[in-house]
C-alpha positions as CSV (number, residue, x, y, z in Angstrom):
1,M,-41.1,34.3,-15.2
2,A,-38.8,31.8,-13.7
3,K,-36.1,30.6,-16.1
4,K,-36.1,27.1,-17.2
5,R,-33.4,24.9,-15.7
6,K,-30.7,23.9,-18.1
7,K,-30.5,20.1,-18.4
8,S,-27.1,18.8,-17.4
9,F,-25.4,16.5,-19.9
10,R,-24.3,13.1,-18.8
11,P,-22.7,10.7,-21.4
12,R,-24.5,7.4,-21.6
13,L,-22.5,4.3,-21.0
14,R,-22.9,1.4,-23.3
15,G,-21.4,-2.2,-23.7
16,Q,-18.3,-3.1,-21.9
17,K,-18.0,0.5,-20.4
18,K,-21.4,0.2,-18.8
19,A,-20.6,-3.4,-17.6
20,N,-17.3,-2.1,-15.9
21,H,-19.2,0.8,-14.4
22,D,-21.8,-1.4,-13.0
23,Y,-19.3,-4.0,-11.7
24,W,-17.2,-1.5,-9.8
25,N,-20.2,0.4,-8.3
26,Q,-22.3,-2.5,-7.2
27,E,-23.1,-2.9,-3.5
28,E,-20.3,-5.1,-2.2
29,R,-17.3,-4.6,0.0
30,R,-13.8,-4.3,-1.6
31,V,-11.1,-4.7,1.1
32,L,-7.6,-3.5,0.7
33,G,-5.1,-5.8,2.2
34,I,-1.9,-4.0,3.0
35,G,1.3,-6.1,3.5
36,D,4.0,-5.8,6.2
37,L,5.2,-2.3,6.7
38,H,8.1,-2.8,9.2
39,L,8.0,0.9,10.0
40,P,10.5,2.7,9.8
41,F,12.0,0.5,7.3
42,T,9.2,0.8,4.7
43,H,9.6,1.3,0.9
44,K,9.4,5.1,0.2
45,D,6.6,4.5,-2.5
46,Y,4.6,1.9,-0.7
47,L,2.1,4.3,0.9
48,Q,1.2,6.1,-2.4
49,F,0.9,2.8,-4.0
50,C,-1.6,1.6,-1.5
51,I,-3.6,4.9,-1.6
52,D,-3.6,4.6,-5.5
53,T,-4.9,0.8,-5.2
54,Y,-7.6,1.8,-2.7
55,N,-8.9,4.5,-5.2
56,N,-8.4,2.5,-8.4
57,Y,-10.4,-0.5,-7.1
58,N,-13.1,1.5,-5.3
59,C,-12.2,0.0,-2.0
60,T,-14.5,0.3,1.0
61,D,-12.4,-1.3,3.8
62,V,-8.8,-1.7,4.8
63,V,-6.9,-4.4,6.7
64,F,-3.2,-4.2,7.6
65,L,-1.8,-7.7,7.6
66,G,0.5,-7.2,10.4
67,D,4.1,-6.1,11.3
68,I,3.2,-2.3,11.3
69,R,6.6,-1.8,13.0
70,D,9.9,-3.7,12.9
71,G,11.4,-3.4,16.2
72,H,14.7,-4.5,15.0
73,A,16.5,-3.2,18.2
74,E,14.2,-5.4,20.3
75,S,14.7,-8.6,18.4
76,F,15.4,-12.0,20.0
77,H,17.9,-12.5,17.1
78,L,21.2,-10.6,16.4
79,T,20.7,-6.9,15.8
80,D,23.0,-4.5,13.9
81,P,25.3,-2.8,16.6
82,N,25.5,0.4,14.3
83,G,21.7,0.6,13.9
84,M,19.2,2.7,15.9
85,G,18.4,2.2,19.5
86,A,15.0,0.9,20.4
87,G,13.6,4.2,21.4
88,K,14.8,6.0,18.4
89,E,13.5,3.3,16.1
90,L,10.0,3.5,17.8
91,N,9.9,7.3,17.7
92,L,10.6,7.3,14.0
93,A,8.0,4.6,13.4
94,K,5.5,6.7,15.2
95,E,6.3,9.7,13.1
96,Q,5.9,7.7,10.0
97,V,2.7,6.0,11.0
98,K,0.9,9.3,11.1
99,D,0.8,9.4,7.2
100,W,-0.7,5.9,7.1
101,Y,-3.2,6.8,9.7
102,R,-4.0,9.9,7.8
103,A,-4.6,8.1,4.6
104,F,-6.5,5.1,6.3
105,P,-8.1,6.5,9.5
106,N,-10.3,3.4,10.0
107,A,-8.8,-0.1,9.6
108,Y,-8.2,-3.5,11.1
109,V,-4.7,-4.3,11.9
110,C,-3.6,-8.0,12.3
111,V,-1.1,-8.3,15.0
112,G,2.2,-9.6,13.8
113,N,5.2,-11.2,15.4
114,H,7.2,-8.0,15.2
115,D,4.3,-6.0,16.5
116,A,4.2,-8.2,19.6
117,L,8.0,-8.1,20.3
118,H,7.6,-5.7,23.3
119,A,5.0,-8.0,24.8
120,R,7.1,-11.1,24.4
121,K,10.1,-9.3,25.9
122,L,8.1,-8.3,28.9
123,K,6.6,-11.8,29.2
124,A,10.1,-13.2,29.1
125,A,11.0,-10.9,31.9
126,G,7.9,-12.0,34.0
127,V,6.1,-8.7,33.7
128,P,2.2,-9.0,34.0
129,Q,0.2,-8.1,30.9
130,E,-1.7,-5.4,32.8
131,W,1.4,-3.1,32.6
132,L,1.2,-3.2,28.8
133,R,-0.1,0.0,26.9
134,S,-2.4,-0.6,23.9
135,Y,-1.1,-0.4,20.5
136,Q,-3.5,2.5,19.7
137,E,-2.1,4.5,22.6
138,V,1.5,4.0,21.7
139,L,1.2,4.5,17.9
140,G,-1.3,7.3,18.2
141,T,-3.9,5.4,16.0
142,P,-7.0,5.4,18.2
143,N,-9.5,4.2,15.3
144,W,-7.4,1.3,14.3
145,E,-8.6,-2.0,15.7
146,F,-5.9,-4.4,16.6
147,V,-6.9,-8.0,16.2
148,T,-5.4,-11.6,16.0
149,D,-7.6,-12.2,12.9
150,V,-10.7,-10.7,11.4
151,Y,-13.4,-12.1,9.1
152,I,-15.0,-10.1,6.3
153,D,-17.6,-11.7,3.9
154,G,-16.3,-15.0,5.3
155,V,-12.7,-14.4,4.4
156,R,-10.1,-14.6,7.1
157,Y,-7.4,-11.9,7.3
158,V,-4.6,-12.8,9.5
159,H,-0.7,-12.1,9.7
160,G,0.4,-15.7,9.2
161,H,3.1,-16.3,11.6
162,K,1.0,-18.7,13.7
163,S,-1.6,-19.9,11.0
164,G,1.0,-20.8,8.5
165,K,1.2,-19.9,4.7
166,P,-2.1,-18.9,3.3
167,R,-2.3,-21.8,0.9
168,T,-1.7,-24.2,3.9
169,A,-4.3,-22.4,6.1
170,A,-6.9,-22.3,3.4
171,K,-6.8,-25.8,2.5
172,R,-6.5,-27.1,6.2
173,D,-9.4,-25.0,7.3
174,M,-11.4,-24.7,4.0
175,V,-11.7,-21.0,4.6
176,S,-10.5,-18.3,2.2
177,T,-7.5,-16.7,3.8
178,V,-5.4,-13.6,3.1
179,S,-2.1,-13.0,5.0
180,G,1.3,-11.3,5.1
181,H,4.3,-12.3,6.9
182,Y,6.0,-14.1,4.1
183,H,7.8,-11.3,2.3
184,T,8.8,-13.1,-0.9
185,D,5.2,-14.7,-1.3
186,F,2.8,-13.1,-3.7
187,Y,0.0,-15.3,-5.2
188,V,-3.8,-16.3,-5.4
189,E,-4.8,-19.9,-5.4
190,Y,-8.2,-21.5,-5.5
191,F,-9.3,-24.7,-4.0
192,F,-12.5,-26.6,-4.6
193,G,-14.3,-28.9,-2.3
194,V,-17.6,-30.8,-3.0
195,N,-19.6,-27.7,-2.3
196,R,-17.2,-24.9,-1.5
197,R,-14.5,-22.9,-3.3
198,V,-12.0,-20.9,-1.2
199,F,-8.9,-19.1,-2.1
200,A,-5.5,-18.4,-0.6
201,C,-3.9,-14.9,-1.0
202,A,-0.3,-14.1,-0.2
203,T,-0.3,-10.3,-0.2
204,G,3.4,-9.5,-0.4
205,C,4.8,-6.6,1.6
206,G,6.0,-3.1,1.6
207,I,9.4,-3.3,3.0
208,D,12.7,-1.9,1.7
209,S,15.1,-4.8,1.9
210,E,18.2,-2.5,1.4
211,K,17.7,-1.4,4.9
212,Y,19.9,-2.9,7.5
213,A,17.0,-4.5,9.3
214,F,16.6,-6.9,6.4
215,E,20.2,-8.1,6.1
216,Y,19.0,-11.7,6.5
217,M,17.4,-11.2,3.1
218,S,20.7,-10.1,1.3
219,S,21.5,-13.6,-0.3
220,G,17.9,-14.7,-0.8
221,K,14.8,-13.9,-3.0
222,A,13.8,-10.3,-3.3
223,E,10.7,-9.0,-1.5
224,A,7.4,-9.1,-3.3
225,L,6.2,-5.5,-3.2
226,G,2.4,-5.4,-3.4
227,C,-0.9,-5.4,-1.9
228,S,-4.3,-7.2,-2.4
229,V,-7.9,-6.5,-3.1
230,I,-10.6,-8.8,-2.0
231,I,-14.0,-8.2,-3.8
232,G,-17.2,-9.4,-2.1
233,G,-15.5,-12.2,-0.4
234,H,-15.5,-14.2,-3.6
235,T,-12.5,-12.7,-5.7
236,A,-8.9,-12.0,-4.7
237,I,-6.7,-9.8,-6.8
238,P,-3.0,-9.4,-6.0
239,V,-1.8,-5.9,-7.0
240,A,2.0,-5.7,-7.7
241,M,4.1,-2.5,-7.6
242,E,5.9,-1.6,-10.7
243,L,9.5,-2.6,-10.1
244,G,11.0,-0.3,-12.7
245,K,9.5,2.9,-11.1
246,N,9.4,1.9,-7.4
247,K,12.4,-0.2,-6.9
248,K,15.9,0.8,-6.7
249,R,17.5,-2.4,-8.0
């Protein structure tokens, strides 16, 4: 005679707990917006912070908001003569990006001004675009899609160096906008038209301003360490790192 199956016990959710469960498990996209990395000058705790945020908010998609690498040695501005050469800096960035690619193997990447430094240098030298290798090939991230901007659920994700600050871009174009680029900006603002509501989300960044590449920040505001979560295209949540645990100063 076949044995009866033992019924598995599942606690029933009621009230606010059930409401929370239903909210975080409903069928809508949750996009993790990752701020500027500036590899290899990224804050040592930023990767784990982004992984934790992805899991805590039950995210479904990932968008890097640009400046994956820094390219300090290739800058059009003054560079540190005691810093790394361009080749060493790129190799270190490529080594570090492996951990990010392992954590987030499928993602959009908005091309930032630092990402495009090599292309600008080649253009200034009169070298045709055809000689350029792809970002995926150089960084070893074949599944990352590098874009100028991308729209998900009607929300625009863009680096911001050309479109302007997110509050400016959102009001100007009346389209919800999430961007990086501005290392000290970290906010969400909503704007209301006659029949439309849009938001602007400044995502912050993941840089370590104590590195020599950010000497220009030494007498200004501190970097805003954080990322963002966009729920269903209608709600933006800025998520800040805990400064006491994750920041040296």
